[in-house]
C-alpha positions as CSV (number, residue, x, y, z in Angstrom):
1,M,-2.0,-4.2,12.7
2,S,-4.3,-1.4,11.7
3,V,-6.9,-1.7,9.1
4,L,-6.7,0.4,6.0
5,T,-10.1,1.9,5.2
6,L,-8.9,3.3,1.8
7,T,-10.0,1.3,-1.2
8,R,-9.8,2.2,-4.9
9,D,-13.5,3.0,-5.1
10,K,-13.3,5.2,-2.0
11,W,-10.3,7.0,-3.5
12,R,-12.2,7.7,-6.8
13,K,-15.2,8.9,-4.9
14,F,-13.1,11.1,-2.6
15,K,-11.3,12.7,-5.6
16,D,-14.7,13.3,-7.3
17,E,-16.4,14.7,-4.3
18,N,-13.5,17.0,-3.5
19,N,-12.8,18.1,-7.1
20,L,-9.3,16.8,-6.9
21,S,-8.8,15.9,-10.6
22,K,-5.6,14.3,-11.9
23,S,-3.1,16.4,-13.8
24,S,0.3,15.5,-15.2
25,F,1.9,17.5,-12.5
26,F,0.6,15.0,-9.9
27,K,1.9,11.9,-11.7
28,K,4.5,11.1,-9.0
29,A,1.7,11.3,-6.4
30,D,-0.8,9.1,-8.3
31,V,-2.4,7.3,-5.4
32,G,-4.9,5.1,-7.3
33,P,-2.5,2.9,-9.2
34,Q,-0.2,2.6,-6.2
35,L,-3.2,1.6,-4.1
36,E,-3.9,-1.2,-6.6
37,K,-0.3,-2.4,-6.5
38,F,-0.4,-2.5,-2.7
39,Q,-3.7,-4.5,-2.7
40,K,-2.2,-6.9,-5.2
41,A,0.9,-7.4,-3.0
42,L,-1.2,-7.8,0.1
43,D,-3.3,-10.5,-1.6
44,A,-0.1,-12.3,-2.8
45,C,1.2,-12.1,0.8
46,K,-2.0,-13.6,2.1
47,N,-2.2,-16.3,-0.5
48,T,1.5,-17.2,-0.5
49,P,3.0,-16.1,2.8
50,G,6.8,-15.8,2.9
51,K,9.7,-13.4,3.2
52,K,9.6,-12.4,-0.4
53,S,5.8,-11.7,-0.5
54,L,5.9,-9.8,2.8
55,G,8.9,-7.8,1.6
56,K,7.0,-6.8,-1.6
57,C,3.9,-5.9,0.5
58,F,6.0,-3.7,2.7
59,T,7.6,-2.0,-0.3
60,E,4.2,-1.3,-1.9
61,A,2.8,0.0,1.4
62,D,5.7,2.3,1.7
63,K,5.3,3.6,-1.9
64,L,1.6,4.1,-1.3
65,E,2.3,6.1,1.9
66,T,4.8,8.2,0.0
67,A,2.3,8.8,-2.8
68,I,-0.4,10.0,-0.4
69,E,2.0,12.3,1.4
70,K,3.1,13.8,-2.0
71,F,-0.5,14.2,-3.0
72,I,-1.2,16.1,0.2
73,K,1.8,18.3,-0.2
74,L,1.0,19.1,-3.9
75,K,-2.6,19.8,-3.3
76,E,-1.8,22.0,-0.2
77,A,0.7,23.9,-2.4
78,K,-2.1,24.6,-4.9
79,A,-4.6,25.4,-2.1
80,E,-6.9,22.7,-3.4
81,L,-7.7,20.9,-0.1
82,D,-10.4,22.0,2.2
83,E,-10.1,21.1,5.9
84,K,-12.4,18.0,5.6
85,A,-10.5,16.6,2.6
86,N,-7.1,17.3,4.3
87,K,-8.3,15.5,7.5
88,Q,-9.4,12.5,5.5
89,L,-6.1,12.2,3.6
90,K,-4.1,12.5,6.8
91,S,-6.3,9.9,8.4
92,W,-5.5,7.4,5.6
93,S,-1.9,8.4,5.7
94,K,-1.8,7.6,9.4
95,E,-3.5,4.2,8.9
96,L,-1.0,3.4,6.2
97,G,1.9,4.5,8.4
98,S,0.8,2.1,11.1
99,I,0.4,-0.7,8.6
100,T,3.8,-0.1,7.1
101,K,5.5,-0.1,10.6
102,S,3.6,-3.3,11.5
103,L,4.8,-5.0,8.2
104,A,8.4,-4.0,8.9
105,K,8.2,-5.3,12.4
106,L,6.7,-8.6,11.2
107,Y,9.4,-8.9,8.6
108,K,12.2,-8.3,11.1
109,E,10.8,-10.6,13.8
110,S,9.8,-13.4,11.5
111,G,12.6,-13.5,9.0
112,E,13.7,-17.1,9.5
113,E,10.2,-18.5,9.6
114,L,9.2,-16.5,6.5
115,A,12.3,-17.8,4.7
116,N,11.3,-21.4,5.5
117,E,7.8,-20.6,4.2
118,D,9.3,-19.4,0.9
119,A,11.2,-22.7,0.6
120,K,8.0,-24.7,1.2
121,N,6.2,-22.6,-1.4
122,M,8.9,-23.1,-3.9
123,K,8.9,-26.9,-3.3
124,N,5.1,-27.0,-3.8
125,Q,5.4,-25.0,-7.0
126,L,8.1,-27.4,-8.3
127,A,6.0,-30.4,-7.4
128,S,3.0,-29.0,-9.2
129,L,5.2,-28.7,-12.3
130,G,6.1,-32.4,-11.9
131,L,9.7,-31.7,-10.9
């Protein structure tokens, strides 16, 4: 699987350096909050592996990829992206696309194993509740 080099801090710095301020018009393409949702889902997937957590991670990765693509299109339409900024955004989009495909492949190939892991996690949670 590819490594995503985009972090929330890098996103903020990138937007500041390239004068890409947020406006209400770009709300549907708000990458920062979606990046946080993806990171949270990825952490949950690592901490509690299973079909449910992997599915959530895939969903959030897909939403983040869509947000980045929308952001690129909207900023291109307003002619607010220089070549360097556009190249960086497309690089992050490509990384994310690779990650999303890898997550989908893992989900498809490991479905039964992941479902068993979900069952184990649920049993452990019930046991910790004294049930």
